[in-house]
N, C-alpha and C positions, 0 to 999 in steps of 0.2 A: 621683687625690686626690678628685675630685668624687664618685666612686662610694661613698666612705665614708658619705655622707649617707643612702644607701639600705640600708646593711648591717643585717641582722637580728642579734639578740643572738648566735645560733649562729655566723653568719659572722664576726661581730665577734671572738668568742673565738678562732676559727681563725686570724684575721688576725694576732693578736698572740702566738700560741702560741710561735713560735720565739724571739721577743724575750724571753719570760719564762723560757726555759731559762737564759739568762745572769742575768736579774734574780733568779730564785728562789735561785740559788746565792749571790748577793751578799747578799740580804736574810736568808737563812737564818742567816747568822752573827750578824746583829744581833738578829733576832727571837727567837732561842733564848737570847740573853743571853751569848754567847761574847765574851770580851775579847781584843782583839788587842794586840800589843806597844806600839802607840801609844795605847792607851786608848780605842779606839772605843766609843761608847755604843750602847744599844739603838736600834732604828729608832723606837720609840715616843718615846724621849727626844728624838730629833731633831725629831719631829713636834710635840712640845710646846714646843720652844725658840722663844720669841717674840722673840729678838734679831734685828734686821736685820743684813745683812752689815756687818762692822765698818767698812770705810772709807766705806760709803754713809751711815752715820750721822754721820760726821765731815765728809765732803765730798760732799754730795749731787749726783748727776748730774741733768741735766734730766729724764730719764725717771723718776727716782726721787722727784721732788718735785712735789707737786700745788699748792704755794703760790706758785710762780713765775708771775708774770703773763705770759700768753701769749695772744694774740688768735686763734691758729690753732685750728681745730676739734680736739677731743680724741679720741684713741684711748685708751681706758682698758683697762689690764691689771689685772684683778681676780682675786686668787688668794691662794695660800699661799706657802710658802718657795721653791717652784720659780720663782714669779713675782718674789718679793722679791729673789732673788739671794743666797740664804743662803751665807755664807762666801766670797763672791766680792769682788773689788776693785770700786771704783767704776767704772761703765761696762761691767761684764761680765754684767749680768743680761740675760735675753732681751728685756725691754722696751727696754733701752739699744740692743741691736743692731737691734731693729725700728725704732727711731728713725733709726739710721744708714742702714739699708736704704731707708727711705722718703725720707730726705734725698737720698740718692744717685740715686733715681729721680725726684726733682723734685716729690714730693708735699709740700704745705704743711700738715702735721698735727703736732700735739704729742702725743707718747706720754706718758701718765701711769702711773706704777707704783703701784698700790694692792695690792701683795702684802704679806702679813703672815705671817711664819713661825709655824707651829703652828696656823693657823686651820683650823677645821672649817667645814662648811656652816652650822652654827648661828652661828658667829662671823661668817661672811659675811653671813647674813641680818641680824644685828644692825647691820651697817655699810652695808647696801645703800643707805640714804638718802644716805650720803656720796658714793657713786658717782653716784646720780641728780643730786645737786647740781652736778656738773661738766658736766651736759648733754652727755655724750659723743655723738659721731657713730657710733662703733664701740666695742663692748665685747668683750674676750676674757675669758671666764670659765674659770678653772682652779682648781677646788676639788674636794673629795671624797676625795683621797688620805689625809688624816689621819683622816677618818671610817672608811675601810676599815682602816687600820692599827690603829685602836683598837677595831675590831669594833662600831662603833655600829650599832644596828638599821637595816636598810635603809629601813623605813618612816619613820624620823626623818630620814634623809638625804634621802629623796625629798620629804618635807614641807618641809624647809628649802630645797632646790633650787627647789621650787614657789614658795615665797615670794620667793626671790631673783629668779628669772627673771620672775615676774609684775611685780615692781617695775621691773626693767631694761627689759623689752620695752615697758612702758607709756610709756616716754619716747620711743619711736619710733626708738631707736638700733638699729643692726644688731648683733645679738648672735651671737658665735661661741662654741660650747661645746667646750672642750678636755678630752677624757677621759683617764683613767688606769685601770689595772687592778691586780690584786693577785696575789701569788705563790701557788703551790698550797697552802701551809700553811693557807690560810683556808677550804679546802674548796670543792668544785664548786658546791654550792647557793648559798653566800654569794657566791662570785665571780661566778656567772652573774647573780644578782640585782643585784649591784653594777654589773656591766657594763651590764646592761639599763637601769639608771637613766638613763644618759646618752642612750641611744636613745629612751627614753620621753619624757624632757624635751625633746629636740630635736624629736620629732614633735609633742608637745603645743603647743610654742611656735613651731613652724616655723623652727627655728634651723639654721644651718650647724654640722655636727658633725664634729670630727676625733677619732675614737674613742681613739687612743693617742698622746698627746703625744710620747712617747719613740720613736716609729717612726723608724728609721734614726738613732737616738741611742744607745740601749742596745746594747751590743755593739761600739760604735766605741771603739777604744783611746783613752783620755784624755778621754772625753766625760762620764764620771760621776766624782764625787768619791769619795774612799776610804770614805765612809760607805755607799756603794752605793745612794744615794737621789737626791742632788742633782746638778744639772748643773755641770760645770766651765765655764770660759770658752768652750772649744770646744763643749761641750754646748749652751750658750746660743745660740751661732751656728747650730748644727744645728737647734735648735728653731725659729729664725726661718725657716729654709728650709721648715719644715712650715707655719707659720702665715701667712707673707707671701702665698702664693697665695689664702688664704682671706679676707684683709683687702682686697687690691687691688680686687676687683670692687665693693667698697662705697665706693671713694674717687673724688674728683674732682680733677683737676689745676687 
């Protein structure tokens, strides 16, 4: 896992190629506008959906609520619908399972979920000060997927990432960058530039990089929702298996 930090964009693309055989098949249905019998929407429609997970709005879990007073150091999960726990029950987002994993290991940290469904990097930049205000010890940044799905120019995405990461790293927090990639429909040039964005940002700000958040998630039966994009309860747990080893070296007992 540590070797991901030194991956070149070319090796990065090869690393995730097999996972995208399954992903491209799932996303091709939504991206081409096909309708399924249960009324599945386009992938872009899901990316634009700003609703949080239904039960989380009604009965917030500790990881999903930043207003609950807690004196423990903060681990901030800053992202889009994957972080927010789109269409999941309370307690089923990956930040919720990260909190549980840390508690079980005896770490005294408070995981805060600042995931907002539909957010692009532009939206993330607009609320970066909210993240800074929490004075987090560790920040997991999961953004960019909606930029790619909407075909936002790479230069804009990189500029937004630059602004976000400049603000977050200036706090002294340990920042972990969680990458994603795109299905083949977006073309090799755009995909390679999109993938390279994460590597460039990680290098510039000396960040820990996990290039493909869905590594060992996509392709696992029952890990992805029927929309072909968002993790299920199982998927959230598998994501934590990816991110926990990246977080632990930055923690104190």
